[in-house]
C-alpha positions as CSV (number, residue, x, y, z in Angstrom):
1,M,81.1,57.2,51.3
2,P,79.2,54.4,53.4
3,S,75.4,54.8,54.2
4,R,74.0,55.0,57.7
5,D,72.8,51.3,57.2
6,Q,76.3,50.3,55.9
7,M,78.2,52.2,58.9
8,A,75.6,49.9,61.3
9,E,76.9,46.7,59.7
10,I,80.3,48.1,59.9
11,G,80.1,48.7,63.7
12,E,80.4,51.9,66.0
13,P,83.2,54.2,65.4
14,G,84.7,53.8,68.9
15,D,84.9,50.1,68.4
16,I,88.3,49.3,67.6
17,E,89.3,45.6,66.3
18,E,92.1,43.9,67.9
19,V,94.5,43.2,64.9
20,N,97.5,40.9,65.7
21,E,100.6,42.6,64.3
22,A,102.2,39.2,63.8
23,Q,100.0,38.5,60.6
24,G,103.0,39.7,58.5
25,L,102.8,41.6,55.7
26,E,100.4,39.3,53.0
27,G,98.1,39.3,56.0
28,D,97.5,42.9,56.2
29,R,97.3,43.2,52.0
30,S,94.7,40.4,51.9
31,S,92.9,41.6,54.9
32,L,92.6,45.2,53.6
33,K,91.7,43.7,49.7
34,S,88.9,41.8,51.5
35,T,87.3,44.3,53.6
36,M,87.5,46.7,50.3
37,E,86.0,44.4,48.2
38,R,83.1,43.5,50.8
39,N,82.4,47.1,51.5
40,V,82.2,48.1,47.8
41,K,79.7,45.0,47.8
42,T,77.3,46.4,49.5
43,Q,76.9,49.6,47.5
44,P,74.1,50.0,44.7
45,D,75.0,49.4,41.3
46,G,75.1,52.7,38.5
47,P,76.7,55.5,38.8
48,V,76.5,55.9,42.6
49,K,78.6,52.3,42.7
50,E,81.1,53.8,40.5
51,K,81.5,57.2,42.2
52,K,81.9,55.1,45.6
53,L,84.7,52.7,43.8
54,G,86.4,56.1,42.6
55,M,86.5,57.7,46.2
56,M,88.0,54.5,47.6
57,K,90.3,54.3,45.0
58,Q,91.3,57.8,45.5
59,F,91.6,57.3,49.1
60,R,93.8,54.2,48.6
61,E,96.1,56.5,46.3
62,S,96.5,59.0,48.9
63,I,97.6,57.0,51.3
64,K,100.3,55.4,49.2
65,R,101.3,59.1,48.1
66,V,101.7,59.8,51.8
67,G,104.0,56.8,52.4
68,E,106.0,57.4,49.4
69,R,106.8,61.0,50.7
70,S,107.4,60.1,54.5
71,P,110.6,58.4,55.0
72,L,110.0,58.9,58.5
73,A,107.3,56.5,58.9
74,S,109.2,53.9,56.8
75,N,112.4,54.4,59.1
76,S,110.5,54.3,62.0
77,K,108.2,51.6,61.6
78,D,110.9,49.3,59.7
79,S,113.2,49.5,62.9
80,K,110.4,48.8,65.1
81,D,109.3,45.6,62.7
82,K,113.2,44.6,62.6
83,S,113.8,45.0,65.8
84,N,110.9,42.6,66.7
85,S,111.9,40.0,64.7
86,E,115.4,40.1,66.0
87,Q,114.3,39.8,69.6
88,G,112.1,37.3,69.1
89,G,109.0,39.3,69.4
90,H,110.1,41.3,72.3
91,G,109.0,45.0,71.7
92,I,109.2,47.9,74.0
93,D,106.7,47.9,77.0
94,P,105.0,51.2,77.3
95,E,104.5,50.9,80.9
96,V,108.5,51.3,81.3
97,T,108.8,54.7,79.3
98,S,108.5,57.4,81.8
99,P,107.6,61.2,81.1
100,T,109.3,64.2,82.6
101,H,108.4,68.0,83.3
102,Q,111.5,70.2,83.6
103,L,114.2,71.2,81.5
104,P,116.8,73.5,81.4
105,P,118.6,75.0,78.1
106,P,120.9,72.3,76.6
107,P,124.3,72.9,76.0
108,S,124.6,73.2,71.7
109,P,126.7,70.0,70.8
110,C,130.0,70.5,69.1
111,L,130.9,67.7,67.3
112,S,134.6,68.4,66.8
113,A,137.3,67.6,68.9
114,G,138.6,69.5,71.7
115,S,135.1,71.1,71.6
116,P,134.0,72.9,75.0
117,M,130.4,71.8,74.4
118,A,128.8,68.4,74.9
119,S,128.7,66.5,72.0
120,P,125.6,64.4,71.3
121,L,127.7,61.9,69.4
122,K,129.5,61.0,72.6
123,G,128.8,57.6,73.9
124,L,125.6,56.9,72.2
125,G,125.9,53.4,72.4
126,G,126.6,53.2,76.2
127,S,124.4,55.6,77.1
128,F,121.3,53.7,76.2
129,Q,119.8,50.6,77.7
130,R,119.9,47.4,76.0
131,K,116.4,45.7,75.6
132,E,115.8,42.7,77.3
133,G,117.1,39.5,75.1
134,G,118.1,41.9,72.5
135,E,121.2,43.5,71.1
136,S,122.4,47.1,71.5
137,A,122.0,50.0,69.3
138,E,125.5,49.8,68.1
139,D,125.2,46.4,66.9
140,S,122.1,47.0,65.2
141,L,123.6,50.1,63.0
142,Q,126.2,47.6,62.0
143,K,123.8,45.0,60.8
144,K,121.6,47.5,59.2
145,H,124.2,49.5,57.5
146,T,123.4,48.6,53.6
147,R,119.9,49.6,54.2
148,T,119.4,53.1,52.1
149,R,117.3,56.2,53.1
150,S,114.9,55.6,50.1
151,D,114.4,51.9,50.7
152,P,111.1,51.4,48.2
153,L,110.5,48.2,50.3
154,A,110.5,50.0,53.8
155,I,108.1,52.5,52.3
156,G,105.7,49.8,51.2
157,D,105.6,47.8,54.2
158,S,105.3,51.3,56.3
159,L,102.2,52.0,53.9
160,L,100.5,48.6,54.3
161,K,100.7,48.9,57.9
162,K,99.2,52.1,57.9
163,G,96.4,50.9,55.9
164,A,95.7,48.1,58.6
165,S,95.7,50.8,61.4
166,I,93.5,53.0,59.2
167,R,91.4,50.3,58.5
168,R,91.0,49.2,62.3
169,S,90.4,53.1,63.5
170,L,87.7,53.1,60.6
171,R,86.1,49.8,61.7
172,L,85.6,48.7,58.0
173,V,85.6,45.3,59.3
174,G,82.6,44.5,62.2
175,N,81.7,41.4,63.3
176,K,79.7,40.1,66.3
177,K,83.1,38.7,68.2
178,D,83.7,42.7,68.5
179,K,80.4,43.4,69.6
180,T,80.9,40.8,72.5
181,L,84.4,41.8,73.0
182,K,83.1,45.5,73.9
183,Q,80.2,44.1,76.0
184,E,82.8,42.1,77.9
185,Q,85.1,44.9,78.5
186,L,82.3,46.9,80.4
187,Q,82.8,46.6,84.1
188,P,80.6,47.8,86.7
189,V,81.6,51.0,88.3
190,T,83.1,50.5,91.9
191,E,84.1,53.3,94.4
192,I,88.0,54.3,94.8
193,T,89.1,55.6,98.1
194,V,91.1,58.5,98.4
195,D,93.8,56.7,99.9
196,E,93.7,53.9,97.0
197,K,93.6,56.6,94.4
198,R,96.9,58.1,95.8
199,E,98.2,54.5,96.2
200,R,97.8,54.0,92.3
201,E,98.9,57.2,91.3
202,K,102.0,56.5,93.4
203,E,102.6,53.3,91.9
204,R,102.0,54.7,88.3
205,V,104.6,57.3,88.8
206,E,107.0,55.0,89.9
207,I,107.1,52.8,87.2
208,K,107.7,55.8,84.7
209,E,111.1,56.4,86.7
210,S,112.9,53.7,84.1
211,Y,112.3,53.0,80.5
212,I,114.1,51.7,77.5
213,L,114.7,54.0,74.5
214,P,113.1,52.9,71.2
215,E,115.4,51.5,68.6
216,I,117.5,54.6,66.8
217,P,116.9,54.4,62.8
218,L,119.8,52.8,61.0
219,T,119.4,55.9,58.3
220,P,117.9,59.4,59.7
221,V,115.6,61.4,57.6
222,S,117.1,64.7,56.3
223,V,118.0,67.7,58.7
224,M,115.0,69.7,57.2
225,Q,112.5,66.7,58.0
226,I,114.1,66.4,61.4
227,N,113.6,70.4,62.0
228,K,110.1,70.1,60.9
229,L,109.3,67.3,63.3
230,I,110.6,69.4,66.0
231,G,108.3,72.5,65.0
232,M,105.3,69.8,64.5
233,E,106.2,68.6,68.3
234,V,106.8,64.9,67.1
235,L,109.4,64.6,69.4
236,E,109.8,61.0,70.0
237,E,110.6,60.5,66.1
238,A,112.7,63.6,65.9
239,Y,115.0,62.7,68.7
240,L,115.6,59.1,67.7
241,N,116.5,60.5,64.0
242,L,118.6,63.2,65.7
243,L,120.5,60.5,67.4
244,S,120.5,58.6,64.1
245,L,122.2,61.6,62.7
246,C,124.8,62.0,65.3
247,Q,125.7,58.3,64.9
248,E,126.2,58.5,61.0
249,F,128.2,61.6,61.6
250,Q,130.4,59.6,64.0
251,R,131.0,56.7,61.1
252,E,131.6,59.2,58.5
253,R,134.0,61.2,60.6
254,E,136.0,57.9,61.6
255,E,136.1,57.0,57.9
256,C,137.1,60.7,57.0
257,T,140.1,61.0,54.6
258,E,139.7,64.0,52.5
259,E,139.4,67.5,52.7
260,A,136.0,67.4,51.2
261,S,134.7,65.1,53.4
262,S,135.8,67.1,56.2
263,M,134.0,70.4,55.0
264,E,130.9,68.1,54.8
265,L,131.4,66.8,58.3
266,A,131.9,70.4,59.7
267,K,128.6,71.3,57.8
268,K,126.8,68.3,59.2
269,E,128.5,69.0,62.8
270,K,126.6,72.7,62.4
271,D,123.4,71.0,61.4
272,I,123.3,68.7,64.5
273,R,124.2,71.9,66.6
274,L,121.2,73.5,65.5
275,L,119.0,70.8,65.6
276,Y,119.7,69.9,69.4
277,N,119.3,74.2,69.8
278,A,115.9,73.7,67.9
279,L,115.1,70.8,70.1
280,R,116.0,72.4,73.5
281,D,113.9,75.6,72.7
282,K,111.1,73.4,71.6
283,V,111.2,71.3,74.8
284,K,111.4,74.7,76.8
285,E,108.5,76.1,75.0
286,I,106.1,72.7,75.5
287,V,107.2,73.0,79.3
288,R,106.8,76.7,79.7
289,D,103.0,75.9,78.2
290,S,102.4,73.0,79.7
291,N,100.2,74.3,82.6
292,S,98.4,76.5,80.2
293,F,97.1,73.4,77.7
294,P,97.8,70.4,80.2
295,S,95.7,68.0,78.3
296,R,97.3,68.7,75.0
297,N,101.0,68.6,76.3
298,K,100.6,65.6,78.6
299,D,101.9,63.0,76.1
300,L,104.4,65.6,74.8
301,L,105.8,66.0,78.4
302,V,106.6,62.2,78.4
303,H,108.8,62.5,75.1
304,V,110.3,65.8,76.8
305,A,111.6,63.5,80.0
306,R,112.9,61.2,77.8
307,V,115.1,63.5,76.1
308,I,116.1,65.1,79.4
309,Q,117.2,61.9,80.8
310,E,118.8,60.4,78.1
311,E,120.8,63.5,77.8
312,E,121.8,63.5,81.4
313,K,123.0,60.1,80.8
314,R,125.6,61.4,78.3
315,E,126.5,64.5,80.1
316,A,127.3,62.2,83.3
317,E,129.6,59.8,81.3
318,P,133.5,60.2,81.3
319,G,134.5,62.9,79.3
320,G,130.8,64.6,78.8
321,V,130.9,68.0,79.4
322,V,127.8,69.4,81.0
323,G,126.5,73.0,79.8
324,P,125.2,76.0,82.3
325,G,122.5,74.2,84.1
326,G,122.3,71.1,81.6
327,W,118.9,69.9,80.4
328,R,117.4,69.8,83.8
329,G,118.6,73.3,84.3
330,A,116.9,74.4,81.2
331,W,113.7,72.4,82.3
332,R,113.5,74.4,85.5
333,E,114.0,77.7,83.9
334,A,111.4,76.8,81.6
335,V,109.2,75.9,84.4
336,S,109.9,79.4,86.0
337,E,109.2,81.2,82.7
338,G,105.5,79.5,82.8
339,V,105.2,80.5,86.1
340,Q,106.1,84.1,85.7
341,A,103.7,84.1,82.4
342,T,101.2,83.0,84.5
343,L,101.5,85.6,87.3
344,K,101.9,88.5,84.4
345,S,98.5,87.1,82.7
346,V,96.7,88.1,86.2
347,H,94.8,91.5,85.4
348,L,96.2,94.3,87.1
349,D,94.4,97.8,86.8
350,R,96.5,101.2,86.9
351,P,96.2,102.8,90.4
352,E,94.2,105.8,88.6
353,Q,91.7,103.6,87.1
354,N,90.9,101.8,90.2
355,A,91.5,102.8,94.1
356,S,91.4,99.0,94.7
357,W,93.7,98.0,92.1
358,L,96.4,96.3,93.9
359,A,94.0,94.5,96.7
360,I,92.1,93.2,93.7
361,H,95.0,92.1,91.7
362,L,96.6,90.1,94.7
363,G,93.0,88.5,95.5
364,M,93.4,87.2,91.7
365,L,96.9,86.4,92.3
366,G,96.1,83.9,95.0
367,K,93.7,82.2,93.3
368,A,95.6,81.9,89.9
369,I,98.9,80.3,92.1
370,V,96.3,77.8,93.5
371,E,94.5,76.8,90.4
372,D,98.1,76.3,88.7
373,L,99.6,74.1,91.4
374,K,96.2,72.3,91.1
375,K,97.0,71.5,87.7
376,V,100.3,70.6,88.7
377,K,99.5,68.4,91.4
378,G,96.5,66.5,89.3
379,E,97.8,66.3,85.8
380,L,101.3,67.3,85.1
381,Q,103.3,65.6,87.8
382,G,101.9,62.4,86.6
383,S,103.6,62.8,82.9
384,Y,107.2,62.9,84.8
385,P,109.4,60.6,87.0
386,P,109.7,60.9,90.6
387,S,113.2,62.4,90.2
388,F,111.8,65.7,88.7
389,N,110.0,66.6,91.8
390,V,107.5,68.5,89.8
391,F,105.3,69.7,92.2
392,S,108.3,71.2,94.5
393,T,110.2,72.6,91.5
394,Y,106.8,74.5,90.9
395,V,106.1,75.6,94.2
396,S,110.1,76.8,94.4
397,C,109.6,78.8,91.2
398,Y,106.3,80.4,92.3
399,H,107.9,81.6,95.7
400,G,110.8,83.2,93.5
401,A,108.6,84.6,90.8
402,V,106.0,85.8,93.2
403,S,108.6,87.6,95.2
404,Q,110.0,89.4,92.1
405,H,106.5,90.2,91.1
406,L,105.6,91.7,94.6
407,K,108.9,93.8,94.0
408,R,107.7,95.3,90.9
409,L,104.4,95.9,92.3
410,Q,106.0,97.8,95.4
411,Q,107.4,100.4,93.4
412,Q,103.9,101.5,92.1
413,V,102.6,101.5,95.6
414,T,101.9,105.1,97.1
415,D,99.0,104.9,99.1
416,L,99.0,103.8,103.0
417,K,96.1,101.2,101.8
418,D,98.2,99.7,99.0
419,Y,101.1,99.3,101.5
420,Y,98.9,97.8,103.9
421,S,97.6,95.3,101.3
422,L,100.8,93.9,100.2
423,L,102.1,93.6,103.7
424,D,99.1,91.9,104.6
425,W,98.9,89.6,101.4
426,I,102.2,88.9,102.0
427,I,102.2,88.1,105.7
428,N,98.7,87.0,106.2
429,H,97.5,85.4,102.9
430,Y,100.3,83.8,101.0
431,E,101.0,81.1,103.7
432,S,97.6,80.6,104.8
433,E,94.8,78.0,103.4
434,K,93.7,80.6,101.1
435,I,97.1,80.0,98.9
436,M,99.7,77.8,99.7
437,S,98.4,76.0,102.7
438,S,94.8,75.5,100.8
439,P,93.7,71.8,101.2
440,S,93.3,71.4,97.5
441,L,97.3,71.2,97.2
442,R,97.4,68.2,100.0
443,P,99.3,66.3,100.9
444,E,101.7,67.3,98.3
445,M,102.3,70.6,99.8
446,E,102.8,69.5,103.8
447,A,106.4,68.5,102.5
448,E,107.2,71.7,101.0
449,N,108.5,75.3,102.3
450,I,105.7,77.7,101.9
451,G,107.3,80.9,102.5
452,L,108.3,83.3,99.9
453,S,112.1,84.0,98.7
454,L,111.8,87.5,99.5
455,E,115.2,89.5,99.0
456,E,116.9,90.0,102.3
457,G,115.7,93.3,103.9
458,F,112.7,93.6,101.6
459,L,110.1,93.0,104.3
460,D,111.7,95.2,106.8
461,Q,112.0,98.0,103.9
462,L,108.5,97.6,103.4
463,K,107.3,97.8,106.7
464,G,109.6,101.1,107.0
465,K,107.9,102.7,104.3
466,Y,104.4,101.6,105.5
467,C,105.4,103.6,108.8
468,M,106.5,106.7,106.9
469,R,103.3,106.7,104.8
470,A,101.5,106.4,108.0
471,K,103.2,109.3,109.4
472,E,102.5,111.3,106.1
473,D,99.0,110.1,105.9
474,M,98.3,111.3,109.5
475,R,99.5,114.6,108.5
476,A,97.3,115.0,105.6
477,S,94.4,113.7,107.7
478,L,95.0,116.4,110.4
479,D,95.3,119.1,107.5
480,K,91.7,117.9,106.5
481,I,90.5,118.2,110.0
482,L,91.6,122.1,110.4
483,E,90.2,122.3,106.9
484,L,86.8,121.2,107.6
485,E,86.4,123.0,111.1
486,N,87.1,126.3,109.5
487,E,84.7,125.7,106.7
488,D,82.0,124.2,108.7
489,M,82.2,126.2,112.0
490,W,84.7,129.4,111.9
491,I,83.8,130.8,108.6
492,K,80.0,130.0,109.1
493,K,80.3,131.2,112.8
494,Q,78.1,127.9,113.6
495,A,77.5,127.4,117.4
496,P,79.2,124.4,118.8
497,E,77.2,121.4,119.3
498,T,76.6,119.5,122.7
499,D,76.7,115.8,123.2
500,D,74.6,113.7,125.3
501,E,75.9,115.1,128.4
502,H,75.1,118.6,127.6
503,F,78.9,119.3,127.1
504,F,80.2,121.5,124.5
505,N,81.6,118.8,122.1
506,S,83.6,118.9,118.7
507,D,84.3,115.7,116.5
508,I,88.0,116.5,116.3
509,H,89.3,114.3,118.8
510,M,87.1,111.5,117.7
511,D,88.5,111.8,114.2
512,I,92.1,111.7,115.3
513,W,91.3,108.9,117.6
514,T,89.6,107.0,114.9
515,K,92.8,107.5,112.6
516,V,95.2,106.4,115.1
517,K,93.0,103.4,116.1
518,S,92.6,102.3,112.6
519,N,96.2,102.3,111.7
520,A,97.1,100.5,115.0
521,V,94.5,98.1,114.2
522,N,95.4,97.4,110.6
523,S,99.1,96.9,111.3
524,K,98.6,94.5,114.4
525,R,96.9,92.4,111.8
526,I,100.2,92.2,110.1
527,D,102.8,92.3,113.1
528,V,102.6,93.3,116.8
529,N,106.1,95.2,116.6
530,L,104.8,97.1,113.3
531,E,101.6,98.1,115.6
532,M,104.1,99.8,117.8
533,R,106.2,101.6,115.2
534,V,102.9,102.7,113.5
535,V,101.3,104.4,116.5
536,C,104.7,106.2,117.4
537,S,104.9,107.7,114.2
538,C,101.2,109.1,114.3
539,L,101.9,110.3,117.9
540,E,104.9,112.0,116.7
541,E,103.2,113.6,113.9
542,L,100.3,114.3,116.5
543,Q,102.7,116.3,118.5
544,Q,102.6,119.2,116.1
545,F,98.9,119.6,115.9
546,P,98.1,121.5,119.0
547,K,100.1,124.5,118.0
548,R,99.0,124.4,114.2
549,F,95.3,124.2,115.5
550,E,96.0,127.2,117.8
551,T,97.5,129.1,114.9
552,E,94.5,128.5,112.8
553,F,92.1,129.1,115.4
554,R,93.1,132.6,116.5
555,Y,93.9,133.6,113.0
556,C,90.4,132.8,112.0
557,C,88.5,134.0,115.2
558,N,90.5,136.5,116.8
559,S,88.2,139.6,115.0
560,M,85.0,137.5,116.2
561,E,82.4,140.3,117.1
562,N,80.5,137.9,119.3
563,P,82.8,137.3,122.5
564,S,80.2,134.7,123.7
565,L,80.4,132.6,120.7
566,W,84.3,132.8,121.0
567,A,84.2,131.5,124.6
568,D,81.8,128.9,123.6
569,Y,84.2,127.8,121.0
570,Q,87.2,127.7,123.6
571,I,85.0,125.8,126.0
572,T,84.4,123.1,123.3
573,Y,88.2,122.7,122.3
574,I,89.0,122.3,125.7
575,N,86.8,119.5,126.0
576,S,88.0,118.0,122.7
577,F,91.7,118.0,123.5
578,R,91.2,116.8,127.1
579,A,89.4,113.8,125.6
580,L,92.3,113.5,123.0
581,K,94.9,113.1,125.9
582,E,92.9,110.4,127.3
583,H,92.5,108.5,124.0
584,M,96.2,108.8,123.4
585,E,96.8,107.6,127.0
586,G,96.1,104.2,126.1
587,Y,99.1,103.8,124.2
588,R,101.5,105.2,126.8
589,E,102.9,101.4,127.5
590,S,103.8,100.9,123.7
591,C,105.2,104.5,123.2
592,P,105.6,106.7,126.3
593,T,108.1,109.0,125.2
594,Q,105.6,110.1,122.4
595,V,102.5,110.2,124.6
596,D,104.6,112.0,127.3
597,H,105.4,114.9,124.5
598,L,101.9,114.8,123.4
599,S,100.3,115.1,126.9
600,R,102.8,118.2,127.4
601,E,101.4,119.9,124.1
602,V,97.9,119.3,124.9
603,D,98.2,120.5,128.2
604,G,99.9,123.6,127.1
605,L,96.9,124.6,124.5
606,V,94.3,123.7,127.0
607,H,95.9,126.3,129.4
608,R,96.1,128.6,126.9
609,L,92.5,128.2,125.9
610,V,91.5,128.5,129.9
611,Q,93.7,131.5,130.4
612,G,91.8,133.2,127.1
613,L,88.4,132.8,128.8
614,E,90.0,134.1,132.0
615,D,91.1,136.9,130.4
616,Q,87.7,137.8,128.5
617,F,86.1,137.4,131.9
618,K,88.4,139.8,133.6
619,N,88.2,142.2,130.5
620,D,84.6,142.2,131.1
621,V,84.2,142.6,135.0
622,R,87.1,144.9,135.4
623,P,85.3,148.3,135.2
624,Y,82.8,147.3,137.6
625,L,85.1,146.0,140.1
626,R,87.1,149.2,140.0
627,R,83.9,151.1,140.8
628,M,83.6,149.0,144.4
629,M,83.9,151.0,147.6
630,T,83.2,154.3,146.2
631,R,80.5,156.5,147.0
632,K,78.6,155.4,143.9
633,W,78.8,151.9,145.3
634,L,77.1,153.0,148.7
635,S,74.3,154.2,146.7
636,T,73.5,151.8,144.1
637,D,73.9,148.1,143.5
638,E,74.3,148.6,139.5
639,D,78.1,147.9,139.4
640,F,77.7,144.8,141.5
641,Q,75.0,143.7,139.6
642,Q,76.6,143.6,136.4
643,L,79.6,141.8,138.2
644,L,77.1,139.5,139.1
645,S,75.4,139.2,136.1
646,R,78.6,138.0,134.3
647,T,79.8,135.7,136.8
648,E,76.2,134.1,136.4
649,K,76.8,133.6,133.0
650,L,80.4,132.4,132.9
651,S,78.8,130.1,135.8
652,Q,76.4,128.6,132.9
653,R,79.1,128.1,130.2
654,C,81.4,126.6,132.9
655,S,78.6,123.8,133.1
656,Q,79.2,122.9,129.7
657,M,83.1,122.5,130.3
658,R,84.4,119.0,131.3
659,H,86.5,118.2,134.3
660,P,89.0,118.7,135.5
661,Y,89.6,122.0,133.8
662,V,86.1,123.6,135.0
663,Q,87.1,123.5,138.5
664,M,90.6,125.0,137.8
665,F,89.1,127.8,135.9
666,V,86.2,128.5,138.5
667,S,88.8,128.5,141.0
668,S,90.8,131.1,139.2
669,L,88.1,133.4,138.6
670,H,86.8,132.9,142.2
671,Y,90.3,134.2,143.6
672,Y,90.1,136.9,141.0
673,V,87.1,138.3,141.9
674,V,88.0,138.3,145.9
675,K,90.9,139.8,144.8
676,E,90.1,142.7,143.3
677,Y,87.1,143.3,145.6
678,V,89.2,143.3,148.6
679,S,92.1,145.6,146.7
680,Q,89.7,148.0,146.1
681,L,88.8,148.4,149.7
682,M,92.4,148.6,151.1
683,K,93.4,151.2,148.1
684,N,90.9,153.9,148.9
685,N,90.4,155.8,152.1
686,Y,86.6,156.4,153.2
687,S,85.0,158.7,155.5
688,C,82.0,157.1,157.0
689,K,80.0,159.5,158.7
690,N,76.2,159.5,160.1
691,R,76.5,155.7,160.6
692,K,77.6,155.1,156.9
693,H,79.9,152.5,157.9
694,D,77.1,150.3,159.0
695,K,75.2,150.4,155.9
696,A,78.7,149.8,154.1
697,A,79.4,146.8,156.4
698,T,75.8,145.3,155.9
699,K,76.1,145.7,152.0
700,M,79.4,144.1,151.7
701,R,78.2,141.5,153.9
702,V,75.4,140.6,151.5
703,Q,77.1,141.1,148.7
704,W,79.8,138.6,149.8
705,N,77.2,136.0,150.7
706,E,75.7,136.5,147.0
707,L,79.5,135.8,145.5
708,N,80.1,133.1,147.9
709,D,76.8,131.4,146.9
710,L,77.4,131.9,143.2
711,F,81.3,130.4,143.0
712,E,79.7,127.7,145.3
713,E,77.2,126.6,142.9
714,M,80.2,126.9,140.3
715,N,82.0,124.0,142.6
716,T,85.1,126.2,143.3
717,T,87.9,124.8,145.2
718,H,89.0,127.9,147.0
719,D,86.1,127.9,149.4
720,W,88.8,129.2,152.1
721,L,88.1,132.6,150.6
722,H,84.7,132.8,151.9
723,P,85.5,134.2,155.6
724,V,87.6,137.1,154.0
725,G,84.3,139.1,153.5
726,D,82.8,138.6,157.4
727,H,86.2,139.8,158.5
728,L,86.1,143.0,156.4
729,S,82.5,143.6,157.0
730,N,83.2,143.3,160.7
731,I,86.3,145.7,160.3
732,I,83.8,148.4,158.8
733,G,81.3,148.1,161.2
734,E,83.2,148.7,164.1
735,K,84.0,152.2,165.8
736,N,86.1,151.5,168.4
737,K,89.9,150.8,167.4
738,S,90.6,148.2,169.5
739,D,87.8,146.1,168.3
740,I,88.6,146.8,165.1
741,K,92.4,145.8,165.9
742,N,90.7,142.4,167.4
743,H,89.2,142.1,163.9
744,L,92.7,142.6,162.2
745,K,94.3,140.0,164.1
746,H,91.7,137.6,163.1
747,L,92.0,138.4,159.2
748,V,95.6,138.5,159.4
749,A,96.2,135.1,161.1
750,D,93.4,133.5,158.2
751,Y,95.3,135.7,155.5
752,P,98.6,136.6,156.2
753,D,99.3,137.7,152.7
754,I,96.5,140.0,152.5
755,S,98.7,143.1,152.7
756,R,100.0,142.0,149.3
757,M,96.7,143.2,147.7
């Protein structure tokens, strides 16, 4: 190996000497020899020098052996040299060649007559473009027919040219001219606007639309070598040799006269078919993986595009048979498979591993889609002609692949939050700037359809399942509310809390309203119509809750020994369900039927709770009211004081009951007390002697005023009951029958139904 000083003399590794290919075989030989001699002279004498010479000799021998073993290089190089010489130096313009990026499975070529498959031999000469100023591939074949597959001269020429190429790449020859050239090539960096960059990219892609196929070798390498070239992804050389093999087969078939030759032709036909299948599979593999390794596959995609374009030309010729989808269809299939592989590579937890498994996966999925399309936009589509519509094809494949991926995900969804995540991602995220409308995908995406290719009815089906799951989730939440109320309040006999306004309060109505409200808000983000469906589903489930609550409440609290706590619970739930009804009234416009049903159920529950309080009060004061207007009543106030005391306690509880039920409850109790008080007077006959009637009248008037004052404080609405006490007191205090009749007229006039008491 050369020393550091010698490497400095040779030149920098990155400097490549421009060598004129037209110097010929002898020039390359003399240049290589002089270069080797000059490098040897710079080595020191002695064993080191001999060792260096031995290494250089060994290196030259290895190059020679590689050239002898590789008929590919000789055939390819010989064809190129001869083509250049015949055409007067006109080679292939590398700027004319065009890469492509999609491929469908090509039909297996069948070479026999009447075969249903497209034959790769058909129209070989007519399908390729002629080189400018040159001859067709068919004419070249006729002129070169005498060249054999093992031509030693071709191998030697190829070896020497490879040696010249290696010499240039290793910079074994360096001079000041090269360094000057390198300095001249360095240009100041100038800013390029975005529009200029896009215009240059557009021009470059348009140039790649047409190209000239390199010259087909006269003699192909072996079938095994072609297959190895395909496996090594040397597609251009493999394809040219495959076409050469097809031409060879055509010639042999035209000259075939014996049965043995027919068998050989059948074998060769099978080999060609297998090679085409291998080429198709390799092309699909390259396209499928192209976005995973865009830099590595960029040059390969150029050759992929050439193969597809050439095969499409042959398919379009008269008599050509096109397979299912053709080569372009196979390209699209490979693109789709690559897209599917990208989606499958996105991490996905199992639901039992992570409660947010779907939301996390969909977030990562969106990022993966954007990153993949950015690579297509920035790197891959530059390797294809415009006719391939690379970006559009990838976008279309993503629409289809994502739709199928979502369909599989939907089968794993069971929770309401996951249904929401799926619908929200489909409707609000996929077409938004987060994914398909991302600024990084412009301007290409502006001309594309950004919607998913969902199956018909899939979205409606998903929304229906979301509504059903919302209803089931609502029922589960209501069950949980009853369970918590039982554990925290009824079992522990915990006294109810009061709110800031000193009303008894329970969180039941807030828990229910929050659940319905959250479902409504979330579904509205997806779809306004979905919001209405979800709210109606929740209200339908809520209609059954008042009766379920009443059953559980009475089962747990009927045997409660503390009647005061029982009354507090009833007032608390009267307040809670009143508030729940008010909350649900907000959805009357969207769900009028459901709100009406729920209102009736809530009113029924509240009425029964109020009735329970009334029954408790009536049972409590009934013994004291029955002893009114008796001899004991005239002598003592004990019974009335008990009545007054229990009414005052009730008044205190009523202060913690919200409107409007408190007025209804107080008025009902006011009526009951008055009715029972008067009925006791009318049921019994009294004999008042020694002016006891005056004492009874005075006592009644005093008690009646106390009751009136108490119920006034409780905000009774039955103030029309107040005068009845005065009428009765006046009647009891009179002795003269005519005076009593006059007072009775006023009493009956004010209370015509008093006789029913």
